MOPAC internal coordinates of N, CA, C and O (Angstrom, degrees):
PM7 1SCF
backbone

  N    0.0000 0     0.00 0     0.00 0    0    0    0
  C    1.4489 1     0.00 0     0.00 0    1    0    0
  C    1.5295 1   111.33 1     0.00 0    2    1    0
  O    1.2310 1   120.16 1   139.56 1    3    2    1
  N    1.3279 1   117.29 1   -40.44 1    3    2    1
  C    1.4683 1   120.18 1   179.06 1    5    3    2
  C    1.5214 1   110.68 1   -61.62 1    6    5    3
  O    1.2310 1   120.63 1   144.31 1    7    6    5
  N    1.3229 1   116.39 1   -35.69 1    7    6    5
  C    1.4637 1   120.39 1   178.96 1    9    7    6
  C    1.5275 1   110.40 1   -65.70 1   10    9    7
  O    1.2310 1   120.39 1   138.67 1   11   10    9
  N    1.3352 1   116.87 1   -41.33 1   11   10    9
  C    1.4693 1   120.70 1   177.62 1   13   11   10
  C    1.5221 1   111.11 1   -62.75 1   14   13   11
  O    1.2310 1   120.67 1   137.17 1   15   14   13
  N    1.3277 1   116.33 1   -42.83 1   15   14   13
  C    1.4582 1   120.44 1   179.59 1   17   15   14
  C    1.5200 1   110.45 1   -63.74 1   18   17   15
  O    1.2310 1   120.11 1   136.15 1   19   18   17
  N    1.3116 1   117.39 1   -43.85 1   19   18   17
  C    1.4652 1   120.99 1   179.26 1   21   19   18
  C    1.5268 1   110.59 1   -61.13 1   22   21   19
  O    1.2310 1   120.45 1   137.76 1   23   22   21
  N    1.3253 1   116.75 1   -42.24 1   23   22   21
  C    1.4645 1   120.58 1   178.69 1   25   23   22
  C    1.5316 1   110.69 1   -63.24 1   26   25   23
  O    1.2310 1   120.45 1   136.85 1   27   26   25
  N    1.3309 1   116.74 1   -43.15 1   27   26   25
  C    1.4623 1   120.38 1   178.61 1   29   27   26
  C    1.5267 1   111.03 1   -62.56 1   30   29   27
  O    1.2310 1   120.65 1   135.80 1   31   30   29
  N    1.3369 1   116.36 1   -44.20 1   31   30   29
  C    1.4652 1   120.24 1   178.45 1   33   31   30
  C    1.5243 1   110.93 1   -59.61 1   34   33   31
  O    1.2310 1   120.42 1   136.30 1   35   34   33
  N    1.3176 1   116.81 1   -43.70 1   35   34   33
  C    1.4648 1   120.89 1   179.47 1   37   35   34
  C    1.5230 1   110.93 1   -62.09 1   38   37   35
  O    1.2310 1   120.26 1   137.25 1   39   38   37
  N    1.3246 1   117.11 1   -42.75 1   39   38   37
  C    1.4679 1   120.91 1   179.29 1   41   39   38
  C    1.5296 1   110.94 1   -63.77 1   42   41   39
  O    1.2310 1   120.65 1   137.85 1   43   42   41
  N    1.3157 1   116.36 1   -42.15 1   43   42   41
  C    1.4653 1   120.41 1   179.12 1   45   43   42
  C    1.5215 1   110.79 1   -63.91 1   46   45   43
  O    1.2310 1   120.63 1   131.75 1   47   46   45
  N    1.3294 1   116.40 1   -48.25 1   47   46   45
  C    1.4657 1   120.95 1  -178.83 1   49   47   46
  C    1.5250 1   110.69 1   -62.09 1   50   49   47
  O    1.2310 1   119.88 1   136.59 1   51   50   49
  N    1.3228 1   117.83 1   -43.41 1   51   50   49
  C    1.4688 1   120.54 1   179.28 1   53   51   50
  C    1.5242 1   110.97 1   -61.59 1   54   53   51
  O    1.2310 1   120.46 1   138.47 1   55   54   53
  N    1.3193 1   116.73 1   -41.53 1   55   54   53
  C    1.4630 1   120.70 1   177.79 1   57   55   54
  C    1.5254 1   110.49 1   -60.09 1   58   57   55
  O    1.2310 1   120.69 1   133.20 1   59   58   57
  N    1.3295 1   116.28 1   -46.80 1   59   58   57
  C    1.4638 1   120.21 1  -177.46 1   61   59   58
  C    1.5214 1   112.05 1   -69.76 1   62   61   59
  O    1.2310 1   119.86 1   145.04 1   63   62   61
  N    1.3170 1   117.86 1   -34.96 1   63   62   61
  C    1.4666 1   120.69 1   177.03 1   65   63   62
  C    1.5227 1   110.72 1   -62.31 1   66   65   63
  O    1.2310 1   120.46 1   147.36 1   67   66   65
  N    1.3179 1   116.72 1   -32.64 1   67   66   65
  C    1.4670 1   120.65 1   177.91 1   69   67   66
  C    1.5349 1   111.20 1   -72.20 1   70   69   67
  O    1.2310 1   120.35 1   157.25 1   71   70   69
  N    1.3320 1   116.93 1   -22.75 1   71   70   69
  C    1.4623 1   121.34 1  -179.64 1   73   71   70
  C    1.5241 1   112.41 1   -83.69 1   74   73   71
  O    1.2310 1   120.88 1   146.75 1   75   74   73
  N    1.3321 1   115.91 1   -33.25 1   75   74   73
  C    1.4652 1   121.67 1  -173.59 1   77   75   74
  C    1.5200 1   107.42 1  -141.57 1   78   77   75
  O    1.2310 1   120.57 1   -71.59 1   79   78   77
  N    1.3157 1   116.52 1   108.41 1   79   78   77
  C    1.4655 1   121.76 1  -170.80 1   81   79   78
  C    1.5264 1   113.69 1   -65.70 1   82   81   79
  O    1.2310 1   120.12 1   142.15 1   83   82   81
  N    1.3214 1   117.37 1   -37.85 1   83   82   81
  C    1.4631 1   119.87 1  -176.15 1   85   83   82
  C    1.5288 1   110.57 1   -86.25 1   86   85   83
  O    1.2310 1   120.68 1   -48.36 1   87   86   85
  N    1.3300 1   116.30 1   131.64 1   87   86   85
  C    1.4584 1   120.30 1  -179.68 1   89   87   86
  C    1.5310 1   109.54 1   -73.96 1   90   89   87
  O    1.2310 1   120.09 1   -57.28 1   91   90   89
  N    1.3307 1   117.43 1   122.72 1   91   90   89
  C    1.4630 1   120.07 1   178.62 1   93   91   90
  C    1.5333 1   111.24 1   -62.73 1   94   93   91
  O    1.2310 1   120.98 1   -35.18 1   95   94   93
  N    1.3275 1   115.73 1   144.82 1   95   94   93
  C    1.4619 1   120.55 1   178.00 1   97   95   94
  C    1.5219 1   111.87 1   -94.42 1   98   97   95
  O    1.2310 1   120.72 1   164.16 1   99   98   97
  N    1.3291 1   116.24 1   -15.84 1   99   98   97
  C    1.4649 1   121.11 1  -178.00 1  101   99   98
  C    1.5262 1   109.06 1  -134.71 1  102  101   99
  O    1.2310 1   120.80 1   -44.90 1  103  102  101
  N    1.3260 1   116.08 1   135.10 1  103  102  101
  C    1.4573 1   122.46 1   173.35 1  105  103  102
  C    1.5174 1   109.46 1  -111.95 1  106  105  103
  O    1.2310 1   120.50 1   -45.03 1  107  106  105
  N    1.3193 1   116.65 1   134.97 1  107  106  105
  C    1.4644 1   122.05 1  -176.83 1  109  107  106
  C    1.5278 1   108.67 1  -126.97 1  110  109  107
  O    1.2310 1   120.74 1   -45.65 1  111  110  109
  N    1.3363 1   116.19 1   134.35 1  111  110  109
  C    1.4573 1   121.44 1   176.15 1  113  111  110
  C    1.5229 1   107.84 1  -107.77 1  114  113  111
  O    1.2310 1   120.82 1   -61.35 1  115  114  113
  N    1.3256 1   116.03 1   118.65 1  115  114  113
  C    1.4650 1   121.82 1  -178.82 1  117  115  114
  C    1.5214 1   109.74 1  -109.61 1  118  117  115
  O    1.2310 1   120.84 1   -52.57 1  119  118  117
  N    1.3167 1   115.99 1   127.43 1  119  118  117
  C    1.4551 1   121.42 1   174.82 1  121  119  118
  C    1.5151 1   109.41 1  -107.61 1  122  121  119
  O    1.2310 1   120.65 1    18.98 1  123  122  121
  N    1.3065 1   116.36 1  -161.02 1  123  122  121
  C    1.4677 1   121.45 1  -176.25 1  125  123  122
  C    1.5241 1   112.61 1   -57.24 1  126  125  123
  O    1.2310 1   119.87 1   136.60 1  127  126  125
  N    1.3126 1   117.85 1   -43.40 1  127  126  125
  C    1.4536 1   121.26 1  -176.42 1  129  127  126
  C    1.5111 1   114.94 1   -73.42 1  130  129  127
  O    1.2310 1   120.21 1   159.56 1  131  130  129
  N    1.3269 1   117.20 1   -20.44 1  131  130  129
  C    1.4650 1   121.20 1  -178.16 1  133  131  130
  C    1.5227 1   112.83 1  -114.03 1  134  133  131
  O    1.2310 1   120.10 1  -169.27 1  135  134  133
  N    1.3019 1   117.42 1    10.73 1  135  134  133
  C    1.4561 1   121.06 1  -175.95 1  137  135  134
  C    1.5179 1   114.70 1   -54.60 1  138  137  135
  O    1.2310 1   120.22 1   144.14 1  139  138  137
  N    1.3246 1   117.19 1   -35.86 1  139  138  137
  C    1.4621 1   120.48 1  -178.69 1  141  139  138
  C    1.5222 1   113.02 1   -75.74 1  142  141  139
  O    1.2310 1   120.06 1   168.10 1  143  142  141
  N    1.3242 1   117.49 1   -11.90 1  143  142  141
  C    1.4639 1   120.69 1   179.18 1  145  143  142
  C    1.5272 1   111.24 1   -60.25 1  146  145  143
  O    1.2310 1   120.37 1   153.90 1  147  146  145
  N    1.3191 1   116.90 1   -26.10 1  147  146  145
  C    1.4643 1   121.11 1  -179.98 1  149  147  146
  C    1.5299 1   110.79 1   -58.90 1  150  149  147
  O    1.2310 1   120.07 1   155.87 1  151  150  149
  N    1.3190 1   117.48 1   -24.13 1  151  150  149
  C    1.4661 1   121.33 1   178.86 1  153  151  150
  C    1.5251 1   112.26 1   -67.88 1  154  153  151
  O    1.2310 1   120.04 1   163.20 1  155  154  153
  N    1.3270 1   117.54 1   -16.80 1  155  154  153
  C    1.4654 1   122.15 1   177.76 1  157  155  154
  C    1.5296 1   111.82 1   -79.96 1  158  157  155
  O    1.2310 1   120.36 1   164.18 1  159  158  157
  N    1.3141 1   116.92 1   -15.82 1  159  158  157
  C    1.4657 1   122.64 1  -176.96 1  161  159  158
  C    1.5252 1   109.78 1   -86.60 1  162  161  159
  O    1.2310 1   120.61 1   -44.83 1  163  162  161
  N    1.3313 1   116.44 1   135.17 1  163  162  161
  C    1.4662 1   121.11 1   170.28 1  165  163  162
  C    1.5223 1   105.99 1   -78.84 1  166  165  163
  O    1.2310 1   120.70 1   -83.22 1  167  166  165
  N    1.3112 1   116.27 1    96.78 1  167  166  165
  C    1.4613 1   122.68 1  -171.41 1  169  167  166
  C    1.5211 1   110.91 1   -73.44 1  170  169  167
  O    1.2310 1   121.27 1   -50.62 1  171  170  169
  N    1.3257 1   115.19 1   129.38 1  171  170  169
  C    1.4629 1   121.43 1   174.81 1  173  171  170
  C    1.5208 1   111.40 1  -108.12 1  174  173  171
  O    1.2310 1   120.82 1   151.68 1  175  174  173
  N    1.3320 1   116.05 1   -28.32 1  175  174  173
  C    1.4648 1   119.79 1  -177.94 1  177  175  174
  C    1.5194 1   108.96 1  -159.25 1  178  177  175
  O    1.2310 1   120.66 1   -39.24 1  179  178  177
  N    1.3263 1   116.34 1   140.76 1  179  178  177
  C    1.4596 1   122.82 1   173.17 1  181  179  178
  C    1.5179 1   107.95 1  -125.61 1  182  181  179
  O    1.2310 1   120.86 1   -42.53 1  183  182  181
  N    1.3204 1   115.96 1   137.47 1  183  182  181
  C    1.4588 1   121.05 1   179.48 1  185  183  182
  C    1.5288 1   108.09 1  -129.71 1  186  185  183
  O    1.2310 1   120.50 1   -57.57 1  187  186  185
  N    1.3166 1   116.64 1   122.43 1  187  186  185
  C    1.4658 1   121.19 1   178.64 1  189  187  186
  C    1.5239 1   109.76 1   -67.04 1  190  189  187
  O    1.2310 1   120.74 1   -39.22 1  191  190  189
  N    1.3268 1   116.18 1   140.78 1  191  190  189
  C    1.4642 1   120.28 1   179.50 1  193  191  190
  C    1.5243 1   111.51 1   -54.51 1  194  193  191
  O    1.2310 1   120.65 1   142.16 1  195  194  193
  N    1.3056 1   116.36 1   -37.84 1  195  194  193
  C    1.4592 1   120.30 1  -178.93 1  197  195  194
  C    1.5161 1   114.20 1   -64.23 1  198  197  195
  O    1.2310 1   120.16 1   161.80 1  199  198  197
  N    1.3305 1   117.30 1   -18.20 1  199  198  197
  C    1.4641 1   121.73 1   178.56 1  201  199  198
  C    1.5245 1   112.72 1   -91.52 1  202  201  199
  O    1.2310 1   120.09 1   172.05 1  203  202  201
  N    1.3301 1   117.44 1    -7.95 1  203  202  201
  C    1.4601 1   122.09 1  -175.60 1  205  203  202
  C    1.5244 1   109.25 1   -95.98 1  206  205  203
  O    1.2310 1   119.84 1   -56.55 1  207  206  205
  N    1.3320 1   117.90 1   123.45 1  207  206  205
  C    1.4634 1   120.44 1  -179.46 1  209  207  206
  C    1.5322 1   111.83 1   -56.44 1  210  209  207
  O    1.2310 1   120.79 1   -48.21 1  211  210  209
  N    1.3266 1   116.09 1   131.79 1  211  210  209
  C    1.4676 1   125.31 1   173.58 1  213  211  210
  C    1.5277 1   114.19 1    68.89 1  214  213  211
  O    1.2310 1   119.68 1  -172.02 1  215  214  213
  N    1.3184 1   118.22 1     7.98 1  215  214  213
  C    1.4636 1   121.30 1  -177.66 1  217  215  214
  C    1.5191 1   109.32 1   -85.68 1  218  217  215
  O    1.2310 1   119.72 1   -42.60 1  219  218  217
  N    1.3344 1   118.15 1   137.40 1  219  218  217
  C    1.4687 1   119.85 1   174.82 1  221  219  218
  C    1.5337 1   110.56 1   -65.90 1  222  221  219
  O    1.2310 1   120.83 1   -15.10 1  223  222  221
  N    1.3070 1   116.02 1   164.90 1  223  222  221
  C    1.4611 1   122.30 1   178.51 1  225  223  222
  C    1.5294 1   107.86 1  -115.47 1  226  225  223
  O    1.2310 1   120.39 1   -53.05 1  227  226  225
  N    1.3170 1   116.86 1   126.95 1  227  226  225
  C    1.4597 1   121.01 1   178.45 1  229  227  226
  C    1.5227 1   109.73 1   -74.17 1  230  229  227
  O    1.2310 1   121.26 1   -45.79 1  231  230  229
  N    1.3333 1   115.19 1   134.21 1  231  230  229
  C    1.4654 1   119.80 1   179.42 1  233  231  230
  C    1.5226 1   112.07 1  -110.99 1  234  233  231
  O    1.2310 1   120.10 1  -179.00 1  235  234  233
  N    1.3281 1   117.41 1     1.00 1  235  234  233
  C    1.4614 1   121.46 1  -177.75 1  237  235  234
  C    1.5271 1   109.86 1   -79.19 1  238  237  235
  O    1.2310 1   120.98 1   -49.73 1  239  238  237
  N    1.3299 1   115.73 1   130.27 1  239  238  237
  C    1.4645 1   120.22 1   178.52 1  241  239  238
  C    1.5278 1   109.60 1   -61.64 1  242  241  239
  O    1.2310 1   120.91 1   -45.27 1  243  242  241
  N    1.3080 1   115.87 1   134.73 1  243  242  241
  C    1.4603 1   120.78 1  -179.14 1  245  243  242
  C    1.5173 1   113.54 1    95.31 1  246  245  243
  O    1.2310 1   120.10 1   164.02 1  247  246  245
  N    1.3248 1   117.42 1   -15.98 1  247  246  245
  C    1.4600 1   120.31 1   175.16 1  249  247  246
  C    1.5242 1   107.15 1   -88.31 1  250  249  247
  O    1.2310 1   120.49 1   -61.24 1  251  250  249
  N    1.3114 1   116.67 1   118.76 1  251  250  249
  C    1.4632 1   122.07 1  -172.20 1  253  251  250
  C    1.5233 1   113.26 1   -65.33 1  254  253  251
  O    1.2310 1   119.96 1   147.37 1  255  254  253
  N    1.3343 1   117.68 1   -32.63 1  255  254  253
  C    1.4578 1   120.00 1   178.25 1  257  255  254
  C    1.5102 1   113.83 1    76.79 1  258  257  255
  O    1.2310 1   120.97 1  -130.77 1  259  258  257
  N    1.3457 1   115.75 1    49.23 1  259  258  257
  C    1.4637 1   118.78 1   178.52 1  261  259  258
  C    1.5252 1   110.24 1  -153.23 1  262  261  259
  O    1.2310 1   121.38 1   -25.79 1  263  262  261
  N    1.3252 1   114.97 1   154.21 1  263  262  261
  C    1.4578 1   121.64 1   170.65 1  265  263  262
  C    1.5156 1   107.45 1   -93.93 1  266  265  263
  O    1.2310 1   120.96 1   -44.95 1  267  266  265
  N    1.3131 1   115.76 1   135.05 1  267  266  265
  C    1.4558 1   121.62 1  -178.84 1  269  267  266
  C    1.5240 1   108.21 1  -116.63 1  270  269  267
  O    1.2310 1   120.64 1   -58.12 1  271  270  269
  N    1.3230 1   116.38 1   121.88 1  271  270  269
  C    1.4648 1   122.64 1   178.74 1  273  271  270
  C    1.5196 1   108.61 1  -107.55 1  274  273  271
  O    1.2310 1   120.80 1   -41.48 1  275  274  273
  N    1.3356 1   116.07 1   138.52 1  275  274  273
  C    1.4583 1   119.29 1   178.21 1  277  275  274
  C    1.5079 1   111.88 1   174.99 1  278  277  275
  O    1.2310 1   121.33 1    25.86 1  279  278  277
  N    1.3351 1   115.06 1  -154.14 1  279  278  277
  C    1.4615 1   120.29 1   179.68 1  281  279  278
  C    1.5265 1   109.60 1  -125.77 1  282  281  279
  O    1.2310 1   121.90 1   -30.64 1  283  282  281
  N    1.3160 1   113.97 1   149.36 1  283  282  281
  C    1.4531 1   122.29 1   178.58 1  285  283  282
  C    1.5184 1   107.06 1  -143.57 1  286  285  283
  O    1.2310 1   120.75 1   -64.51 1  287  286  285
  N    1.3243 1   116.16 1   115.49 1  287  286  285
  C    1.4693 1   120.95 1  -177.94 1  289  287  286
  C    1.5284 1   112.14 1    52.93 1  290  289  287
  O    1.2310 1   120.77 1  -138.86 1  291  290  289
  N    1.3227 1   116.13 1    41.14 1  291  290  289
  C    1.4567 1   121.30 1   176.46 1  293  291  290
  C    1.5162 1   115.53 1    81.16 1  294  293  291
  O    1.2310 1   119.69 1  -178.81 1  295  294  293
  N    1.3223 1   118.21 1     1.19 1  295  294  293
  C    1.4674 1   122.41 1   179.29 1  297  295  294
  C    1.5210 1   109.40 1  -107.37 1  298  297  295
  O    1.2310 1   120.71 1   -38.14 1  299  298  297
  N    1.3389 1   116.24 1   141.86 1  299  298  297
  C    1.4608 1   119.25 1   174.20 1  301  299  298
  C    1.5245 1   108.43 1   -78.69 1  302  301  299
  O    1.2310 1   121.13 1   -46.56 1  303  302  301
  N    1.3163 1   115.44 1   133.44 1  303  302  301
  C    1.4606 1   120.49 1  -175.94 1  305  303  302
  C    1.5222 1   110.85 1  -133.88 1  306  305  303
  O    1.2310 1   121.86 1   -23.00 1  307  306  305
  N    1.3184 1   114.05 1   157.00 1  307  306  305
  C    1.4585 1   121.72 1   166.35 1  309  307  306
  C    1.5240 1   105.33 1  -127.27 1  310  309  307
  O    1.2310 1   120.80 1   -48.51 1  311  310  309
  N    1.3162 1   116.08 1   131.49 1  311  310  309
  C    1.4618 1   120.93 1  -178.65 1  313  311  310
  C    1.5208 1   109.63 1  -123.28 1  314  313  311
  O    1.2310 1   121.44 1   -44.90 1  315  314  313
  N    1.3192 1   114.86 1   135.10 1  315  314  313
  C    1.4539 1   120.97 1   172.77 1  317  315  314
  C    1.5224 1   107.43 1   -86.43 1  318  317  315
  O    1.2310 1   120.26 1   -69.63 1  319  318  317
  N    1.3051 1   117.11 1   110.37 1  319  318  317
  C    1.4631 1   121.65 1   175.51 1  321  319  318
  C    1.5247 1   106.98 1   -90.43 1  322  321  319
  O    1.2310 1   121.42 1   -96.91 1  323  322  321
  N    1.3210 1   114.88 1    83.09 1  323  322  321
  C    1.4621 1   122.66 1  -173.86 1  325  323  322
  C    1.5110 1   109.82 1   115.54 1  326  325  323
  O    1.2310 1   121.28 1   -38.90 1  327  326  325
  N    1.3201 1   115.15 1   141.10 1  327  326  325
  C    1.4608 1   119.28 1  -178.89 1  329  327  326
  C    1.5154 1   109.89 1  -131.65 1  330  329  327
  O    1.2310 1   121.02 1     3.61 1  331  330  329
  N    1.3256 1   115.66 1  -176.39 1  331  330  329
  C    1.4647 1   121.85 1  -173.24 1  333  331  330
  C    1.5175 1   109.79 1  -121.02 1  334  333  331
  O    1.2310 1   120.83 1   -27.70 1  335  334  333
  N    1.3311 1   116.02 1   152.30 1  335  334  333
  C    1.4569 1   121.18 1  -174.13 1  337  335  334
  C    1.5256 1   110.94 1  -135.25 1  338  337  335
  O    1.2310 1   121.37 1   -24.13 1  339  338  337
  N    1.3392 1   114.98 1   155.87 1  339  338  337
  C    1.4615 1   120.38 1   173.88 1  341  339  338
  C    1.5231 1   110.60 1   -60.67 1  342  341  339
  O    1.2310 1   120.35 1   140.88 1  343  342  341
  N    1.3400 1   116.94 1   -39.12 1  343  342  341
  C    1.4661 1   119.38 1  -176.02 1  345  343  342
  C    1.5268 1   113.12 1   -68.19 1  346  345  343
  O    1.2310 1   120.46 1   170.12 1  347  346  345
  N    1.3355 1   116.73 1    -9.88 1  347  346  345
  C    1.4665 1   119.81 1   174.31 1  349  347  346
  C    1.5256 1   110.48 1   -85.65 1  350  349  347
  O    1.2310 1   121.00 1   176.70 1  351  350  349
  N    1.3320 1   115.69 1    -3.30 1  351  350  349
  C    1.4535 1   120.18 1   179.24 1  353  351  350
  C    1.5186 1   114.07 1    97.89 1  354  353  351
  O    1.2310 1   120.17 1  -172.91 1  355  354  353
  N    1.3244 1   117.28 1     7.09 1  355  354  353
  C    1.4611 1   120.75 1  -179.83 1  357  355  354
  C    1.5225 1   111.00 1   -84.88 1  358  357  355
  O    1.2310 1   120.92 1   -32.25 1  359  358  357
  N    1.3187 1   115.84 1   147.75 1  359  358  357
  C    1.4630 1   121.85 1   175.92 1  361  359  358
  C    1.5263 1   109.13 1   -77.70 1  362  361  359
  O    1.2310 1   120.72 1   -13.03 1  363  362  361
  N    1.3297 1   116.23 1   166.97 1  363  362  361
  C    1.4656 1   120.51 1   176.90 1  365  363  362
  C    1.5263 1   109.94 1   -58.65 1  366  365  363
  O    1.2310 1   120.50 1   140.15 1  367  366  365
  N    1.3168 1   116.64 1   -39.85 1  367  366  365
  C    1.4662 1   121.14 1   179.54 1  369  367  366
  C    1.5226 1   110.99 1   -60.85 1  370  369  367
  O    1.2310 1   120.19 1   138.68 1  371  370  369
  N    1.3230 1   117.25 1   -41.32 1  371  370  369
  C    1.4619 1   120.91 1   179.41 1  373  371  370
  C    1.5277 1   111.91 1   -71.03 1  374  373  371
  O    1.2310 1   120.26 1   143.40 1  375  374  373
  N    1.3312 1   117.12 1   -36.60 1  375  374  373
  C    1.4632 1   120.84 1  -179.30 1  377  375  374
  C    1.5255 1   110.78 1   -64.51 1  378  377  375
  O    1.2310 1   120.17 1   141.58 1  379  378  377
  N    1.3312 1   117.28 1   -38.42 1  379  378  377
  C    1.4717 1   120.33 1  -177.62 1  381  379  378
  C    1.5302 1   112.86 1   -92.46 1  382  381  379
  O    1.2310 1   119.96 1   175.33 1  383  382  381
  N    1.3162 1   117.69 1    -4.67 1  383  382  381
  C    1.4665 1   121.21 1  -177.94 1  385  383  382
  C    1.5356 1   112.67 1   -51.87 1  386  385  383
  O    1.2310 1   118.99 1   131.81 1  387  386  385
  N    1.3336 1   119.54 1   -48.19 1  387  386  385
  C    1.4718 1   119.30 1  -179.97 1  389  387  386
  C    1.5298 1   113.12 1   -61.26 1  390  389  387
  O    1.2310 1   120.10 1   146.99 1  391  390  389
  N    1.3281 1   117.41 1   -33.01 1  391  390  389
  C    1.4628 1   120.37 1   178.28 1  393  391  390
  C    1.5210 1   109.47 1   -65.83 1  394  393  391
  O    1.2310 1   120.42 1   138.15 1  395  394  393
  N    1.3074 1   116.81 1   -41.85 1  395  394  393
  C    1.4723 1   120.56 1   176.77 1  397  395  394
  C    1.5203 1   110.65 1   -62.47 1  398  397  395
  O    1.2310 1   120.39 1   140.80 1  399  398  397
  N    1.3052 1   116.87 1   -39.20 1  399  398  397
  C    1.4675 1   120.88 1   178.98 1  401  399  398
  C    1.5248 1   110.20 1   -65.14 1  402  401  399
  O    1.2310 1   120.26 1   136.36 1  403  402  401
  N    1.3276 1   117.12 1   -43.64 1  403  402  401
  C    1.4658 1   120.25 1  -178.54 1  405  403  402
  C    1.5209 1   112.49 1   -68.89 1  406  405  403
  O    1.2310 1   120.61 1   154.75 1  407  406  405
  N    1.3054 1   116.44 1   -25.25 1  407  406  405
  C    1.4638 1   120.02 1  -179.16 1  409  407  406
  C    1.5045 1   110.21 1   -64.22 1  410  409  407
  O    1.2310 1   120.10 1   180.00 1  411  410  409

């Protein structure tokens, strides 16, 4: 199982690297209360969760369901506009998957 997870992580990371050439130095997780914070980012690229291999899909209303790549105060960032929860039926592994990808 660990081998499958590692392979999935590699596929996800490779896909995202092809979308945004510069590796972000900061990862940000935005939920309902911080959703508007994405407006502070100079957006260079947005990728819908549904387009990202092996990525969960947020079902919570108000969660945009996309990764946002750009700059914030001179730093390259990736922000999760929407997150995942146990109550949506996701496992712990699925809930933390995006954090592993951003690492």
